[in-house]
Each structure stands twice: as C-alpha cells, then as structure tokens.
N, CA, C and O atoms as a DFTB+ gen file, in Angstrom:
332 C
 N C O
     1  1     -38.031      -0.222      -4.119
     2  2     -37.404       0.438      -5.240
     3  2     -36.833      -0.620      -6.185
     4  3     -36.028      -1.461      -5.785
     5  1     -37.251      -0.563      -7.400
     6  2     -36.736      -1.512      -8.377
     7  2     -35.232      -1.361      -8.534
     8  3     -34.717      -0.256      -8.700
     9  1     -34.539      -2.488      -8.478
    10  2     -33.093      -2.542      -8.735
    11  2     -32.273      -1.717      -7.739
    12  3     -31.179      -1.259      -8.071
    13  1     -32.780      -1.530      -6.552
    14  2     -32.089      -0.734      -5.541
    15  2     -30.776      -1.395      -5.115
    16  3     -29.737      -0.738      -5.051
    17  1     -30.829      -2.686      -4.826
    18  2     -29.618      -3.405      -4.408
    19  2     -28.587      -3.394      -5.537
    20  3     -27.401      -3.153      -5.310
    21  1     -29.051      -3.656      -6.735
    22  2     -28.149      -3.679      -7.881
    23  2     -27.440      -2.336      -8.056
    24  3     -26.243      -2.281      -8.339
    25  1     -28.198      -1.264      -7.885
    26  2     -27.635       0.076      -8.036
    27  2     -26.507       0.318      -7.029
    28  3     -25.488       0.918      -7.371
    29  1     -26.686      -0.145      -5.795
    30  2     -25.666       0.073      -4.772
    31  2     -24.491      -0.886      -4.921
    32  3     -23.360      -0.542      -4.577
    33  1     -24.747      -2.055      -5.418
    34  2     -23.652      -3.007      -5.629
    35  2     -22.774      -2.589      -6.814
    36  3     -21.554      -2.755      -6.791
    37  1     -23.412      -2.054      -7.830
    38  2     -22.711      -1.693      -9.062
    39  2     -23.113      -0.272      -9.480
    40  3     -23.860      -0.101     -10.443
    41  1     -22.623       0.744      -8.762
    42  2     -23.067       2.115      -9.022
    43  2     -22.687       2.658     -10.397
    44  3     -23.267       3.646     -10.846
    45  1     -21.743       2.044     -11.061
    46  2     -21.332       2.546     -12.377
    47  2     -22.200       2.009     -13.517
    48  3     -22.061       2.447     -14.659
    49  1     -23.080       1.077     -13.221
    50  2     -23.970       0.539     -14.251
    51  2     -25.071       1.565     -14.502
    52  3     -25.741       1.977     -13.555
    53  1     -25.275       1.983     -15.729
    54  2     -26.327       2.968     -16.008
    55  2     -27.716       2.408     -15.700
    56  3     -27.961       1.205     -15.795
    57  1     -28.609       3.316     -15.331
    58  2     -29.951       2.906     -14.920
    59  2     -30.634       2.023     -15.955
    60  3     -31.287       1.046     -15.589
    61  1     -30.499       2.344     -17.229
    62  2     -31.190       1.576     -18.265
    63  2     -30.685       0.138     -18.345
    64  3     -31.370      -0.719     -18.904
    65  1     -29.500      -0.145     -17.796
    66  2     -28.933      -1.498     -17.840
    67  2     -29.233      -2.310     -16.583
    68  3     -28.894      -3.491     -16.520
    69  1     -29.859      -1.699     -15.588
    70  2     -30.133      -2.411     -14.341
    71  2     -31.057      -3.621     -14.509
    72  3     -30.830      -4.631     -13.842
    73  1     -32.082      -3.577     -15.359
    74  2     -32.894      -4.787     -15.538
    75  2     -32.066      -5.970     -16.048
    76  3     -32.258      -7.101     -15.601
    77  1     -31.165      -5.718     -16.964
    78  2     -30.293      -6.794     -17.474
    79  2     -29.375      -7.316     -16.376
    80  3     -29.197      -8.524     -16.223
    81  1     -28.799      -6.394     -15.616
    82  2     -27.951      -6.785     -14.492
    83  2     -28.741      -7.633     -13.501
    84  3     -28.245      -8.646     -13.008
    85  1     -29.970      -7.217     -13.214
    86  2     -30.819      -7.965     -12.293
    87  2     -30.991      -9.417     -12.768
    88  3     -30.896     -10.346     -11.966
    89  1     -31.234      -9.604     -14.025
    90  2     -31.401     -10.960     -14.564
    91  2     -30.144     -11.800     -14.366
    92  3     -30.231     -13.013     -14.174
    93  1     -28.983     -11.164     -14.412
    94  2     -27.724     -11.888     -14.265
    95  2     -27.408     -12.266     -12.820
    96  3     -26.745     -13.273     -12.574
    97  1     -27.882     -11.461     -11.858
    98  2     -27.495     -11.705     -10.472
    99  2     -28.658     -12.009      -9.528
   100  3     -28.436     -12.157      -8.326
   101  1     -29.877     -12.107     -10.027
   102  2     -31.027     -12.249      -9.137
   103  2     -30.968     -13.502      -8.258
   104  3     -31.575     -13.531      -7.188
   105  1     -30.250     -14.531      -8.697
   106  2     -30.129     -15.741      -7.896
   107  2     -29.276     -15.517      -6.647
   108  3     -29.262     -16.362      -5.751
   109  1     -28.569     -14.395      -6.576
   110  2     -27.729     -14.066      -5.428
   111  2     -28.353     -13.012      -4.506
   112  3     -27.738     -12.637      -3.508
   113  1     -29.533     -12.538      -4.812
   114  2     -30.141     -11.437      -4.067
   115  2     -31.262     -11.914      -3.153
   116  3     -31.933     -12.901      -3.455
   117  1     -31.469     -11.213      -2.030
   118  2     -32.624     -11.542      -1.192
   119  2     -33.913     -11.160      -1.917
   120  3     -33.909     -10.344      -2.839
   121  1     -34.987     -11.754      -1.490
   122  2     -36.289     -11.444      -2.079
   123  2     -36.631      -9.992      -1.780
   124  3     -36.447      -9.524      -0.657
   125  1     -37.120      -9.290      -2.772
   126  2     -37.495      -7.882      -2.586
   127  2     -38.729      -7.767      -1.703
   128  3     -39.593      -8.644      -1.705
   129  1     -38.801      -6.680      -0.950
   130  2     -40.004      -6.426      -0.166
   131  2     -41.155      -6.164      -1.120
   132  3     -40.972      -5.474      -2.124
   133  1     -42.337      -6.697      -0.833
   134  2     -43.463      -6.519      -1.757
   135  2     -44.051      -5.112      -1.760
   136  3     -44.789      -4.751      -2.677
   137  1     -43.731      -4.315      -0.742
   138  2     -44.264      -2.952      -0.689
   139  2     -43.384      -2.101       0.229
   140  3     -42.561      -2.625       0.979
   141  1     -43.567      -0.805       0.159
   142  2     -42.841       0.095       1.060
   143  2     -43.265      -0.159       2.501
   144  3     -42.430      -0.135       3.405
   145  1     -44.549      -0.401       2.723
   146  2     -45.056      -0.675       4.066
   147  2     -44.346      -1.900       4.653
   148  3     -43.940      -1.887       5.815
   149  1     -44.204      -2.928       3.870
   150  2     -43.508      -4.136       4.307
   151  2     -42.051      -3.814       4.646
   152  3     -41.533      -4.295       5.654
   153  1     -41.394      -3.018       3.832
   154  2     -40.001      -2.638       4.077
   155  2     -39.874      -1.832       5.365
   156  3     -38.965      -2.074       6.159
   157  1     -40.774      -0.880       5.581
   158  2     -40.733      -0.083       6.811
   159  2     -40.953      -0.961       8.035
   160  3     -40.288      -0.782       9.055
   161  1     -41.878      -1.905       7.942
   162  2     -42.133      -2.817       9.070
   163  2     -40.902      -3.661       9.380
   164  3     -40.674      -4.021      10.535
   165  1     -40.122      -3.976       8.377
   166  2     -38.915      -4.765       8.570
   167  2     -37.777      -3.912       9.142
   168  3     -37.022      -4.380       9.995
   169  1     -37.651      -2.675       8.678
   170  2     -36.514      -1.836       9.032
   171  2     -36.717      -1.072      10.341
   172  3     -35.755      -0.852      11.077
   173  1     -37.928      -0.674      10.637
   174  2     -38.171       0.169      11.807
   175  2     -37.647      -0.448      13.109
   176  3     -36.974       0.256      13.862
   177  1     -37.917      -1.724      13.415
   178  2     -37.357      -2.311      14.646
   179  2     -35.826      -2.311      14.650
   180  3     -35.206      -2.187      15.706
   181  1     -35.231      -2.449      13.487
   182  2     -33.770      -2.423      13.391
   183  2     -33.249      -1.029      13.733
   184  3     -32.283      -0.890      14.482
   185  1     -33.886      -0.007      13.188
   186  2     -33.470       1.365      13.484
   187  2     -33.589       1.670      14.970
   188  3     -32.707       2.309      15.543
   189  1     -34.658       1.224      15.593
   190  2     -34.833       1.447      17.028
   191  2     -33.758       0.727      17.837
   192  3     -33.232       1.277      18.805
   193  1     -33.438      -0.477      17.448
   194  2     -32.409      -1.236      18.171
   195  2     -31.025      -0.613      17.977
   196  3     -30.180      -0.702      18.868
   197  1     -30.786       0.006      16.838
   198  2     -29.497       0.645      16.589
   199  2     -29.273       1.852      17.495
   200  3     -28.131       2.270      17.687
   201  1     -30.338       2.417      18.055
   202  2     -30.172       3.515      19.003
   203  2     -29.421       3.040      20.244
   204  3     -28.704       3.811      20.881
   205  1     -29.594       1.765      20.579
   206  2     -28.942       1.193      21.754
   207  2     -27.676       0.423      21.382
   208  3     -26.681       0.468      22.105
   209  1     -27.716      -0.276      20.261
   210  2     -26.594      -1.092      19.805
   211  2     -26.248      -0.677      18.377
   212  3     -26.835      -1.181      17.420
   213  1     -25.303       0.234      18.239
   214  2     -25.021       0.809      16.916
   215  2     -24.475      -0.210      15.917
   216  3     -24.526       0.032      14.711
   217  1     -23.960      -1.333      16.387
   218  2     -23.433      -2.352      15.478
   219  2     -24.503      -3.315      14.979
   220  3     -24.224      -4.184      14.152
   221  1     -25.728      -3.161      15.482
   222  2     -26.814      -4.055      15.056
   223  2     -27.200      -3.733      13.616
   224  3     -27.224      -2.568      13.218
   225  1     -27.496      -4.760      12.849
   226  2     -27.908      -4.549      11.461
   227  2     -28.893      -5.626      11.032
   228  3     -29.005      -6.681      11.657
   229  1     -29.586      -5.336       9.973
   230  2     -30.553      -6.265       9.394
   231  2     -29.820      -7.198       8.445
   232  3     -29.151      -6.749       7.515
   233  1     -29.945      -8.473       8.679
   234  2     -29.328      -9.447       7.781
   235  2     -30.451     -10.162       7.041
   236  3     -31.185     -10.966       7.616
   237  1     -30.567      -9.855       5.773
   238  2     -31.607     -10.468       4.950
   239  2     -31.210     -11.892       4.582
   240  3     -30.036     -12.186       4.357
   241  1     -32.192     -12.758       4.526
   242  2     -31.943     -14.143       4.147
   243  2     -31.749     -14.222       2.628
   244  3     -32.549     -13.696       1.854
   245  1     -30.686     -14.882       2.233
   246  2     -30.408     -15.061       0.817
   247  2     -31.007     -16.372       0.338
   248  3     -31.176     -17.299       1.130
   249  1     -31.331     -16.463      -0.949
   250  2     -31.866     -17.721      -1.471
   251  2     -30.796     -18.814      -1.431
   252  3     -29.605     -18.506      -1.381
   253  1     -31.199     -20.070      -1.451
   254  2     -30.232     -21.164      -1.404
   255  2     -29.254     -21.149      -2.583
   256  3     -28.168     -21.720      -2.491
   257  1     -29.623     -20.513      -3.666
   258  2     -28.748     -20.451      -4.847
   259  2     -27.650     -19.400      -4.710
   260  3     -26.718     -19.370      -5.513
   261  1     -27.753     -18.537      -3.695
   262  2     -26.820     -17.416      -3.556
   263  2     -25.426     -17.890      -3.164
   264  3     -25.249     -18.830      -2.389
   265  1     -24.462     -17.205      -3.725
   266  2     -23.062     -17.404      -3.352
   267  2     -22.528     -16.029      -2.969
   268  3     -22.008     -15.304      -3.817
   269  1     -22.657     -15.668      -1.692
   270  2     -22.225     -14.323      -1.279
   271  2     -20.763     -14.079      -1.618
   272  3     -19.910     -14.945      -1.422
   273  1     -20.497     -12.923      -2.114
   274  2     -19.139     -12.542      -2.483
   275  2     -18.350     -12.221      -1.225
   276  3     -18.726     -11.329      -0.463
   277  1     -17.283     -12.928      -1.009
   278  2     -16.384     -12.713       0.119
   279  2     -17.139     -12.677       1.438
   280  3     -17.013     -11.727       2.210
   281  1     -17.925     -13.717       1.689
   282  2     -18.692     -13.807       2.923
   283  2     -17.853     -13.721       4.175
   284  3     -18.361     -13.318       5.222
   285  1     -16.578     -14.088       4.103
   286  2     -15.718     -14.045       5.283
   287  2     -15.544     -12.617       5.805
   288  3     -15.229     -12.430       6.980
   289  1     -15.743     -11.610       4.955
   290  2     -15.630     -10.236       5.418
   291  2     -16.728      -9.886       6.418
   292  3     -16.557      -8.972       7.225
   293  1     -17.838     -10.593       6.375
   294  2     -18.934     -10.318       7.295
   295  2     -18.632     -10.838       8.694
   296  3     -19.347     -10.502       9.638
   297  1     -17.602     -11.638       8.847
   298  2     -17.228     -12.197      10.146
   299  2     -16.089     -11.415      10.821
   300  3     -15.704     -11.741      11.944
   301  1     -15.552     -10.396      10.155
   302  2     -14.419      -9.633      10.675
   303  2     -14.893      -8.710      11.791
   304  3     -15.892      -8.007      11.638
   305  1     -14.171      -8.713      12.921
   306  2     -14.466      -7.815      14.030
   307  2     -13.859      -6.453      13.727
   308  3     -12.638      -6.297      13.740
   309  1     -14.700      -5.475      13.456
   310  2     -14.230      -4.133      13.078
   311  2     -14.276      -3.156      14.255
   312  3     -14.056      -1.960      14.061
   313  1     -14.554      -3.636      15.468
   314  2     -14.695      -2.728      16.603
   315  2     -13.416      -1.947      16.887
   316  3     -13.486      -0.781      17.276
   317  1     -12.243      -2.566      16.701
   318  2     -10.980      -1.875      16.954
   319  2     -10.749      -0.750      15.940
   320  3     -10.089       0.238      16.261
   321  1     -11.274      -0.886      14.746
   322  2     -11.090       0.143      13.715
   323  2     -11.826       1.431      14.061
   324  3     -11.453       2.504      13.587
   325  1     -12.863       1.334      14.880
   326  2     -13.650       2.515      15.229
   327  2     -12.983       3.358      16.328
   328  3     -13.388       4.492      16.584
   329  1     -11.965       2.792      16.965
   330  2     -11.314       3.526      18.080
   331  2     -10.292       4.505      17.590
   332  3      -9.662       5.194      18.392
C-alpha cells in the first residue's frame, strides 16, 4: 500500500499530502515490500509465531540513514503493564 507507514505515523495528514510527506521522511523508513505476495510471505510466519508468543513482532530493518524517533521506547519492558 502506497504511503501506508506514513498514514499510520501521521494520521492527520490528508491523503493528497502523503507523497510530499514521504519525500520528507523516506530516509527514515524501511524499504517497502515490492508486492502483496512478498508482504504476506514476510508477515505470515510472524502471525503464526504470535499464536504461541504474543509479544513477538516483526522488526523491519531501517536504512543506515534512519534516525528512529525515541528508539529507547522499544527497549521498555511492558509486560507488567498487561497485568
């Protein structure tokens, strides 16, 4: 889906402005899947593993130019919050 990540990161940006937004932040985004088939092949094993380990997730590789926003939040143990 074109601009799917951008849409979820910035839901208030109107659809017609997503191409411009993409140009501004593309250096921080993972490479898009080349097809739906490729995306399903990537996600399906993750979904199956989540049946056993609900905290498992797909971590996409970011380009070397990326500067993840508040990366330290990805290291926080949230297991106690679920109790």
